[in-house]
C-alpha positions in Angstrom: 60.1 6.2 3.0 59.0 7.0 -0.5 58.4 10.6 -1.4 54.7 10.0 -1.6 54.6 8.2 1.7 56.8 10.7 3.4 54.5 13.5 2.3 51.5 11.5 3.2 52.9 11.0 6.7 53.2 14.8 7.2 49.9 15.6 5.5 48.0 13.1 7.6 49.4 14.8 10.7 48.5 18.1 9.4 45.1 17.5 7.9 43.2 14.4 9.1 45.3 12.4 11.5 43.7 9.3 10.2 46.4 7.6 8.2 49.6 5.8 9.2 50.8 8.1 11.9 47.5 9.2 13.3 46.9 6.3 15.6 50.3 6.8 17.2 50.0 10.5 17.6 46.6 10.4 19.3 47.5 7.4 21.5 50.7 8.8 23.0 51.9 12.1 24.4 55.2 11.4 22.7 55.0 12.5 19.1 57.3 9.8 17.7 56.5 6.4 19.1 58.9 3.4 18.9 56.7 2.0 16.1 56.9 5.2 14.1 60.7 5.4 14.8 61.1 1.9 13.3 59.0 2.9 10.2 61.0 6.1 9.7 64.3 4.3 9.9 63.1 1.9 7.2 62.0 4.7 5.0 65.1 6.8 5.5 67.2 3.9 4.3 65.4 4.1 0.9 66.4 7.8 0.2 69.5 9.8 0.1 70.1 12.7 2.5 69.6 15.4 -0.3 66.3 13.7 -1.3 65.0 13.9 2.2 66.1 17.6 2.5 64.2 18.3 -0.7 61.1 16.6 0.6 61.3 18.7 3.8 61.5 22.0 1.8 58.4 20.9 -0.2 56.6 20.0 3.0 57.4 23.4 4.5 55.9 25.2 1.6 52.8 23.0 1.7 52.3 23.7 5.5 52.7 27.5 4.9 49.9 27.3 2.2 47.7 25.3 4.5 48.1 27.9 7.2 47.0 30.6 4.7 44.1 28.5 3.6 43.0 27.9 7.2 42.7 31.6 7.8 40.3 32.0 4.9 36.5 32.0 5.8 34.7 29.4 3.6 31.2 30.4 2.4 28.6 28.2 0.7 28.0 30.9 -1.9 25.4 33.6 -2.5 21.7 32.8 -2.7 20.4 36.3 -2.4 18.3 36.1 -5.6 16.0 33.5 -4.1 12.6 34.5 -2.7 12.0 34.2 1.0 10.3 30.9 1.9 8.8 30.1 5.3 8.3 26.8 7.1 6.5 25.7 10.2 8.4 26.3 13.4 10.4 23.4 14.8 8.5 21.6 17.5 10.5 19.1 19.6 9.0 15.6 19.8 6.4 15.0 22.4 6.8 11.9 24.6 3.0 11.6 24.6 2.7 11.8 20.8 5.5 9.3 20.3 3.9 6.8 22.7 0.4 7.3 21.1 1.7 6.6 17.5 3.9 3.8 18.5 1.2 2.1 20.6 -1.3 2.4 17.7 1.3 0.9 15.3 2.3 -1.9 17.6 -1.3 -2.9 18.5 -2.1 -3.1 14.7 0.6 -5.7 14.0 -0.3 -9.2 13.0 1.6 -12.5 13.2 2.1 -15.6 11.1 2.7 -19.2 12.4 4.4 -21.8 10.2 4.5 -25.4 11.3 7.2 -28.0 10.7 6.7 -31.3 12.5 6.0 -30.4 16.1 7.7 -27.0 15.9 6.4 -23.6 15.1 8.1 -20.5 13.7 6.5 -17.2 14.6 6.9 -14.1 12.4 5.3 -10.7 12.8 4.9 -8.0 10.2 6.9 -5.6 12.5 9.5 -3.4 10.7 11.7 -1.2 12.8 12.1 1.2 9.8 8.3 1.7 9.7 8.2 2.4 13.4 10.8 5.2 13.2 9.1 6.7 10.1 5.9 7.3 12.1 7.5 10.3 13.9 8.9 13.1 11.8 12.6 14.0 12.7 12.9 10.9 14.9 15.9 9.7 13.0 17.7 13.0 13.7 18.1 11.8 17.3 20.2 8.7 16.2 18.7 6.5 18.9 19.4 2.8 19.2 17.3 0.5 17.1 13.9 -0.4 18.5 13.4 -3.9 20.0 10.4 -6.1 19.8 10.3 -9.4 21.7 7.8 -12.3 22.0 7.4 -12.9 25.7 4.6 -15.5 25.7 2.2 -17.5 23.6 -1.5 -18.4 24.2 -2.9 -21.3 22.2 -6.4 -21.8 20.9 -7.3 -24.1 23.8 -6.3 -21.5 26.4 -2.9 -23.1 27.3 0.3 -21.0 27.3 3.9 -21.4 26.6 7.2 -19.4 26.1 9.3 -19.3 23.0 12.4 -21.5 22.8 14.4 -18.8 20.9 13.7 -15.4 19.3 15.2 -12.1 18.1 14.4 -8.4 18.7 12.4 -8.2 15.4 9.3 -9.8 16.9 10.1 -13.4 15.6 10.6 -16.6 17.5 10.5 -20.4 17.6 8.2 -22.6 19.7 8.1 -26.2 20.6 4.5 -26.8 19.8 2.3 -27.2 16.7 -0.9 -26.0 18.3 -2.7 -23.0 16.8 -1.6 -19.7 18.4 -4.5 -17.5 19.5 -2.4 -14.5 20.8 1.1 -13.4 21.4 2.4 -11.4 24.5 4.8 -8.8 23.2 7.2 -6.3 24.7 8.6 -3.4 22.8 11.4 -1.1 23.9 12.3 2.2 22.3 14.0 5.4 23.2 12.1 8.6 24.0 13.7 12.1 24.0 13.2 14.4 26.9 12.7 18.1 26.4 15.7 19.6 24.5 17.5 22.7 25.7 16.8 25.7 23.4 19.3 28.5 22.8 18.6 31.8 21.1 21.0 34.1 19.3 19.9 37.3 17.7 21.8 39.6 15.3 24.9 41.0 16.9 24.7 38.7 19.9 28.1 38.5 21.6 27.2 36.0 24.3 28.7 32.5 24.4 26.1 29.9 25.3 27.0 26.2 25.9 30.5 26.9 24.4 28.8 28.2 21.2 29.8 31.6 19.9 28.0 33.5 17.1 30.7 34.5 14.7 28.4 36.4 12.3 24.8 36.6 11.0 24.7 38.1 7.6 21.9 38.0 5.1 20.8 34.4 4.7 23.8 32.9 6.4 24.8 32.2 10.1 28.2 31.2 11.2 28.9 29.6 14.6 32.2 28.8 16.4 32.1 25.8 18.8 33.9 22.7 19.9 33.4 19.8 17.5 31.9 17.7 20.3 29.3 20.4 20.9 28.5 20.6 17.2 27.7 16.8 17.2 25.2 17.5 20.0 23.2 20.1 18.0 19.7 18.7 17.1 18.3 21.5 15.0 19.1 25.1 14.0 16.1 27.2 13.1 16.5 30.5 11.2 14.0 33.3 12.1 13.3 36.4 10.1 12.4 39.8 11.4 8.7 38.9 11.4 9.3 36.0 13.8 8.6 33.3 11.2 10.8 30.3 10.6 12.8 30.2 7.3 13.3 27.3 5.1 16.8 25.7 5.7 19.0 25.3 2.6 21.9 23.4 4.1 24.9 23.6 6.3 28.6 23.0 6.2 31.4 22.7 8.8 35.2 22.4 9.0 37.9 22.2 11.7 40.7 24.8 12.0 43.9 23.4 13.6 46.1 26.3 12.7 48.1 26.3 15.9 49.3 22.8 15.5 50.0 23.3 11.8 52.1 26.3 12.8 54.1 24.1 15.2 54.7 21.6 12.4 55.7 24.4 10.0 58.2 25.7 12.6 59.5 22.3 13.3 60.1 21.7 9.5 61.9 25.1 9.2 64.1 24.2 12.2 65.0 20.9 10.6 66.0 22.7 7.4 67.9 25.3 9.3 69.8 22.5 11.2 70.7 21.0 7.8 71.8 24.4 6.4 73.9 25.1 9.4 75.5 21.6 9.2 74.3 20.8 12.7 72.5 17.9 11.1 74.8 16.3 8.6 73.3 12.9 7.9 70.1 10.8 8.0 70.8 9.4 11.5 71.2 12.9 12.9 68.0 14.0 11.2 66.1 11.0 12.5 67.3 11.9 16.1 66.1 15.5 15.5 62.7 14.1 14.5 62.5 11.9 17.6 63.6 14.6 20.0 61.7 17.6 18.5 58.6 16.5 16.6 55.6 18.4 18.2 52.9 16.4 20.0 49.4 17.0 18.7 47.9 15.8 21.9 49.9 18.3 23.9 49.1 21.1 21.5 45.4 20.4 21.7 45.5 20.6 25.5 46.5 24.2 25.4 45.1 25.2 22.0 42.2 23.1 21.0 41.3 23.3 17.3 38.4 25.6 16.5 35.3 24.2 14.7 33.2 26.4 12.4 29.6 25.6 11.4 27.7 27.5 8.7 23.9 27.4 8.2 22.0 28.9 5.3 18.3 29.8 5.0 15.9 31.0 2.2 15.4 34.5 3.6 17.3 37.1 5.6 18.0 35.8 9.1 17.6 38.1 12.1 17.8 35.4 14.8 18.3 31.7 15.3 16.8 29.1 17.7 19.3 26.3 18.4 18.0 23.1 19.9 20.5 20.8 21.7 20.2 17.1 21.6 18.2 16.2 24.8 18.7 13.4 27.3 16.6 10.3 26.7 14.9 7.5 28.4 14.0 3.9 27.4 10.3 3.2 27.2 8.9 -0.4 27.6 5.4 -1.2 26.3 3.8 -4.6 26.7 0.8 -5.6 24.6 -1.1 -8.5 23.1 -1.3 -9.5 19.4 -4.5 -11.3 18.4 -4.6 -10.7 14.7 -3.2 -13.7 12.9 -2.6 -14.2 9.2 -3.1 -17.9 9.5 -5.6 -19.5 7.2 -7.2 -22.4 9.0 -10.0 -24.1 7.0 -12.2 -26.8 8.6 -10.1 -26.2 11.7 -7.1 -27.5 9.7 -4.0 -26.0 8.1 -1.4 -27.3 5.7 1.9 -27.9 7.5 5.3 -29.4 6.8 7.0 -32.4 8.3 10.4 -31.9 10.2 12.3 -32.1 6.9 10.3 -29.3 5.3 9.7 -31.5 2.2 6.3 -33.1 2.7 2.9 -31.6 3.6 -0.1 -32.8 5.5 -3.1 -31.3 7.4 -2.8 -30.6 11.1 -5.6 -29.6 13.5 -5.8 -26.5 15.7 -4.7 -28.7 18.6 -1.6 -29.9 16.8 -2.9 -33.3 15.7 -2.0 -34.6 12.3 -5.3 -35.4 10.5 -3.6 -36.1 7.2 0.0 -37.3 7.7 2.6 -35.3 5.7 3.2 -37.3 2.6 2.4 -34.8 -0.2 4.8 -32.7 -2.2 2.2 -30.0 -2.2 -1.0 -29.4 -0.3 -3.1 -26.3 -0.5 -6.7 -25.4 0.4 -9.2 -24.9 -2.4 -12.7 -24.6 -1.2 -15.1 -26.3 1.3 -13.6 -29.8 2.0 -11.6 -29.7 -1.2 -7.8 -29.4 -1.5 -5.1 -29.3 -4.2 -2.5 -31.9 -3.6 0.5 -33.5 -5.4 1.4 -37.1 -4.6 4.9 -37.8 -3.5 5.9 -39.4 -6.8 4.7 -36.5 -8.9 6.1 -33.2 -10.0 5.1 -30.4 -7.5 3.2 -28.5 -10.2 1.1 -31.6 -11.1 -1.8 -31.0 -8.7 -5.2 -32.7 -8.5 -8.3 -32.0 -6.5 -8.9 -34.1 -3.4 -11.8 -34.2 -1.0 -11.1 -34.4 2.7 -12.7 -37.5 4.4 -12.2 -36.4 8.0 -13.8 -39.5 9.6 -11.3 -41.8 7.8 -8.5 -39.2 7.9 -7.7 -39.4 4.2 -7.8 -37.3 1.0 -9.9 -38.8 -1.8 -9.0 -38.0 -5.4 -11.8 -36.3 -7.4 -12.6 -36.7 -11.1 -12.7 -33.0 -11.8 -10.8 -29.7 -11.4 -12.0 -26.2 -10.6 -12.4 -23.5 -13.3 -10.7 -21.1 -10.9 -7.6 -21.8 -8.7 -9.4 -20.1 -5.8 -13.0 -20.9 -6.4 -15.6 -18.5 -5.0 -18.7 -20.3 -4.0 -22.0 -19.0 -5.4 -24.8 -18.8 -2.8 -22.2 -20.3 -0.4 -22.5 -23.7 -1.9 -21.9 -23.9 -5.6 -18.7 -23.9 -7.6 -17.9 -24.5 -11.2 -15.9 -27.6 -12.1 -14.2 -28.8 -15.2 -12.2 -31.8 -16.4 -8.5 -31.9 -15.8 -6.4 -30.8 -18.8 -9.6 -30.1 -20.8 -8.7 -27.3 -23.2 -12.3 -26.8 -24.3 -13.0 -25.7 -20.7 -16.4 -27.2 -20.5 -18.1 -26.6 -17.2 -20.2 -28.4 -14.6 -21.7 -27.5 -11.2 -20.7 -28.9 -7.8 -22.5 -28.5 -4.5 -19.6 -28.3 -2.0 -22.0 -28.8 0.9 -23.5 -32.1 -0.3 -20.6 -33.0 -2.6 -23.1 -33.7 -5.3 -22.3 -32.9 -9.0 -25.4 -30.9 -9.8 -24.6 -30.5 -13.5 -22.1 -32.7 -15.4 -19.1 -31.2 -17.1 -20.5 -30.6 -20.6 -21.6 -27.0 -20.9 -19.9 -23.8 -22.2 -21.4 -21.8 -19.4 -23.7 -22.0 -16.4 -25.9 -19.4 -14.8 -27.4 -19.6 -11.3 -30.2 -17.9 -9.5 -32.3 -18.7 -6.4 -34.7 -20.8 -8.4 -32.9 -21.9 -11.5 -29.8 -23.4 -13.0 -29.3 -22.3 -16.6 -26.7 -24.2 -18.6 -26.0 -23.8 -22.3 -23.8 -24.6 -25.2 -23.0 -22.1 -27.9 -24.0 -22.7 -31.5 -21.3 -20.6 -33.3 -22.8 -21.0 -36.7 -26.2 -19.5 -35.7 -24.9 -17.3 -32.9 -27.5 -18.7 -30.5 -27.4 -21.0 -27.4 -28.9 -24.4 -26.7 -30.2 -24.1 -23.1 -31.1 -26.6 -20.5 -32.9 -25.0 -17.5 -33.3 -26.8 -14.2 -35.4 -26.1 -11.1 -32.8 -25.6 -8.4 -35.1 -27.0 -5.7 -35.8 -30.4 -7.2 -33.1 -30.5 -9.9 -35.7 -31.3 -12.6 -35.1 -30.2 -16.2 -38.0 -27.8 -16.8 -37.1 -26.0 -20.0 -35.0 -26.9 -23.0 -34.6 -24.9 -26.2 -32.5 -22.6 -28.4 -32.5 -19.0 -27.4 -30.4 -15.9 -27.9 -30.5 -15.1 -24.2 -32.3 -16.3 -21.0 -32.9 -14.1 -18.0 -33.9 -15.3 -14.5 -36.2 -12.8 -12.8 -37.3 -14.1 -9.4 -39.7 -17.0 -10.0 -39.9 -16.2 -13.8 -37.8 -17.1 -16.8 -37.6 -14.6 -19.7 -36.3 -15.9 -23.0 -35.5 -14.2 -26.2 -34.8 -15.7 -29.6 -34.5 -14.4 -33.1 -36.5 -15.5 -36.2 -34.9 -14.9 -39.6 -37.2 -14.7 -42.6 -36.9 -13.7 -46.2 -40.4 -12.2 -46.3 -41.9 -10.0 -43.5 -44.1 -11.8 -41.0 -47.8 -11.4 -41.5 -49.7 -8.9 -39.2 -48.7 -5.6 -37.7 -45.2 -6.4 -36.6 -43.1 -3.3 -37.0 -40.3 -4.4 -34.7 -37.6 -6.0 -36.9 -34.2 -5.5 -38.3 -32.6 -6.2 -41.7 -29.6 -8.4 -42.0 -27.3 -8.2 -45.1 -30.2 -6.6 -47.0 -31.8 -10.0 -47.2 -33.2 -11.3 -44.0 -35.8 -9.9 -41.7 -34.9 -10.4 -38.0 -37.7 -10.6 -35.4 -37.0 -10.8 -31.7 -39.5 -12.8 -29.7 -39.9 -12.7 -25.9 -41.6 -15.3 -23.8 -42.3 -15.6 -20.1 -42.2 -18.9 -18.1 -43.0 -19.7 -14.5 -40.9 -21.6 -11.9 -41.9 -25.0 -13.4 -41.0 -24.0 -17.0 -44.6 -23.4 -18.1 -45.0 -20.7 -20.8 -47.3 -18.0 -19.5 -48.0 -15.9 -22.7 -50.1 -17.2 -25.6 -48.3 -15.0 -28.2 -44.8 -13.7 -28.4 -43.9 -10.3 -27.1 -41.8 -8.1 -29.4 -40.3 -5.6 -27.0 -39.2 -5.8 -23.4 -37.1 -3.3 -21.4 -33.5 -4.5 -21.5 -32.4 -3.2 -18.1 -35.3 -4.3 -15.9 -37.8 -7.0 -15.1 -40.9 -7.3 -13.0 -39.2 -5.7 -10.0 -40.6 -5.6 -6.5 -43.9 -4.3 -7.8 -44.4 -7.4 -9.9 -45.2 -5.5 -13.1 -43.3 -5.4 -16.4 -44.0 -3.3 -19.5 -44.3 -5.4 -22.8 -45.1 -4.7 -26.4 -47.0 -7.3 -28.4 -46.9 -8.1 -32.1 -49.5 -5.4 -32.8 -47.5 -2.7 -31.2 -49.8 -2.5 -28.1 -48.1 -1.6 -24.9 -49.3 -2.7 -21.4 -48.0 -4.1 -18.1 -48.2 -7.8 -17.3 -47.9 -9.4 -13.8 -45.8 -12.5 -12.9 -48.6 -14.8 -14.0 -48.1 -13.5 -17.5 -51.5 -11.7 -17.5 -52.4 -8.2 -18.5 -52.3 -6.3 -15.2 -55.3 -4.1 -16.4 -53.6 -0.7 -16.0 -55.1 1.8 -18.4 -52.0 3.1 -20.2 -53.2 3.1 -23.8 -53.1 6.9 -23.9 -49.3 7.0 -23.4 -46.9 6.7 -26.3 -44.3 4.9 -24.2 -44.4 3.2 -20.8 -41.4 2.4 -18.7 -40.6 -0.1 -15.9 -41.8 0.5 -12.4 -39.2 1.3 -9.7 -40.1 1.8 -6.1 -43.9 2.0 -6.9 -43.8 4.5 -9.7 -43.2 4.3 -13.5 -42.3 7.0 -16.0 -44.7 7.4 -18.9 -44.4 9.5 -22.1 -47.4 11.4 -23.5 -48.2 12.1 -27.1 -46.6 15.6 -26.8 -43.2 14.1 -25.7 -43.8 15.2 -22.1 -43.1 12.8 -19.2 -44.8 12.1 -15.9 -45.2 9.2 -13.5 -48.0 6.7 -12.8 -48.5 4.5 -9.7 -49.1 0.7 -9.7 -52.9 1.3 -10.2 -52.2 3.2 -13.4 -53.1 6.6 -11.9 -51.0 9.6 -13.1 -49.6 10.9 -9.9 -47.0 13.3 -11.3 -48.2 15.2 -14.4 -46.8 15.2 -17.9 -44.7 18.3 -17.5 -41.0 17.1 -17.9 -38.7 16.8 -20.9 -37.3 13.5 -19.5 -37.8 11.3 -16.5 -35.7 8.5 -15.0 -36.4 5.7 -12.4 -37.2 6.5 -8.8 -34.2 5.6 -6.6 -34.1 6.1 -2.9 -37.2 8.3 -2.9 -36.2 10.6 -5.7 -35.9 10.7 -9.5 -33.9 12.8 -12.0 -36.1 14.8 -14.4 -35.5 17.7 -16.8 -37.7 20.7 -16.8 -36.8 22.8 -19.7 -33.0 23.3 -19.5 -32.9 22.6 -15.7 -32.1 19.2 -14.3 -33.9 18.4 -11.0 -34.4 15.7 -8.4 -38.0 15.4 -7.4 -39.7 13.3 -4.7 -42.8 11.1 -5.0 -45.0 14.2 -4.3 -43.3 16.1 -7.2 -41.5 18.4 -4.8 -38.0 19.5 -5.8 -35.3 17.8 -3.8 -32.3 19.3 -5.5 -31.5 21.6 -8.5 -28.3 20.7 -10.4 -26.1 23.7 -11.2 -24.4 21.9 -14.2 -25.3 19.2 -16.7 -25.4 15.7 -15.3 -23.3 13.4 -17.5 -23.5 10.1 -15.6 -25.8 8.6 -13.1 -27.1 5.3 -11.7 -30.3 3.9 -13.0 -31.2 0.8 -11.0 -34.7 -0.6 -10.7 -35.9 -0.4 -7.1 -32.6 1.1 -6.0 -32.5 2.6 -2.5 -29.5 4.8 -3.3 -28.3 6.8 -6.3 -25.4 9.0 -7.5 -25.5 11.8 -10.1 -22.2 13.3 -11.4 -22.1 16.7 -13.1 -19.8 17.8 -15.9 -17.8 19.7 -13.3 -17.0 16.5 -11.4 -19.3 17.2 -8.4 -21.4 14.2 -7.4 -24.7 14.2 -5.4 -26.7 11.4 -3.8 -30.4 10.6 -4.0 -31.1 13.3 -1.4 -29.3 16.0 -3.3 -26.4 16.0 -0.9 -22.9 16.5 -2.3 -20.6 13.4 -1.9 -17.1 14.2 -0.9 -14.5 12.0 -2.6 -12.3 9.9 -0.3 -8.6 10.4 -0.6 -7.2 8.2 -3.4 -10.5 8.0 -5.3 
């Protein structure tokens, strides 16, 4: 035996019993087993007798030092300069609480069914880690892993089946391709019973459950107990003299086997004495001395079990501890149904694989192949349309196909979609484009009738209830060439060059800009200067649902953020600077508003107006001033109130000019929606109020 190995042999006996000799020592009452004897003989052959004697002397000194070390109390160090910190008292887990949280989690699970040929694979989003994390301190109990099993399947047609194979993670396999409506599940997990609680106060000399309080000093507590009992401790809670729980800072523990180490040291000294007295004169005699006299650890532990010391520290001076022992437990079984599926069936069909997992087709909810699996890729797009890749093409080379269900086939389409997941407008329109068209021109498809409403030739398309507006951009002039269609009969009703077109119910509002070198004749003060050379005049026109122009002369100002609204009235300014309201027929509504310097859009039946003295009030749809000109500013009525400023005070008033709310700080942002039924107003201090003046509490994460 080498010097290192020889020393390791003795040290493993003394310290850890986990190396070469430990298995033999623990398994047999006899200290030196036949296996060890054979090993020692081989090692003794490698060393001279004087070398072995020297090793024994070194080992004796080492054992003596280890005995001295074992008598020293080990402390984790001083922490007296830390301030006292309290925590909530330890509350053992409640069986009812665990069941409630687990049931809520389990009932909220969902499942996914993937189909290959006539087989299905079932997966749930169950995660045993998530389940254990629901309950604080649950992992401290070291219970077996939770189990979740699929016990039955119910299909969309009401028939049932059992899985052919599965695991305890909520997954399984099934010999059917029918759509699964629900899963019958059984979960099993371990519940703790009530733990036993022990209490030790300062100076307590009692021994409870083989646990002895060695000392309680300052922020530290030291316990003496068998190692097996230490493993059964669930929680140690430090209590100060006020009865409050202290924050734990950590713990340490060590085993003290000084009695057996003493036996080993005595044995080593005896062996050396035998050599000195020439009673042992050679290696064979020394080997026999080892075999006959080596002390048995098992026998020593029967009479003198090793002591185990555990130390606990807290952030504050400890006057008592509550010690909770690991309780008995029971296995709980919970059966439930999962009905929430992550499956995406469209048109009662889903993309599925063949048995090889290489080709895709469409299968019905009842497990019937409507489109046989012959595509390298097959994914749902929108309506009756799918993305597919033919078998002879690269998987990324997809085209758009339309499902012909009657003939059970997919028909190639002459277009692609502008978005990979098209979102239908008005539940029936999607934008289309040509495949591999870098210019990205657009057209419009009705996915319900499969009719291409507008061909693929426009830069952009806008849709409303009554109109389709399509245009191409003239980059040189920064304007747009529009074609506007009546959405009901698909007739082209208006064509022209405009800066912008707005659809407002049954009306079309257009704006275009005239550039001139000289000012236009007449009283037309509304213009801009471009490059110190051109006069720019913006002209507004109003059209009806058939594209008929309703105004004889251009308007020069319209409100940018509103239209006719539900009151059917819109403020305009003509070329002469005259302001008035028109109705949807394009006629002057006849409201007497000439005395006001500025008129604003109607919202919920009232419109703000500005007098010649820069004071604001409100008129109704007849033109009557119903809220006097007393405010410094006035906004739209939303949800029954409007924001106004009276001097330096910001208010919300109702339609009768009664104060709804007074803001206690400046309002820096707010909604301003024509005919809005709700509103929000946020102050500089971050507090937000609604249209009733009630404070809105932010939800967590906002």
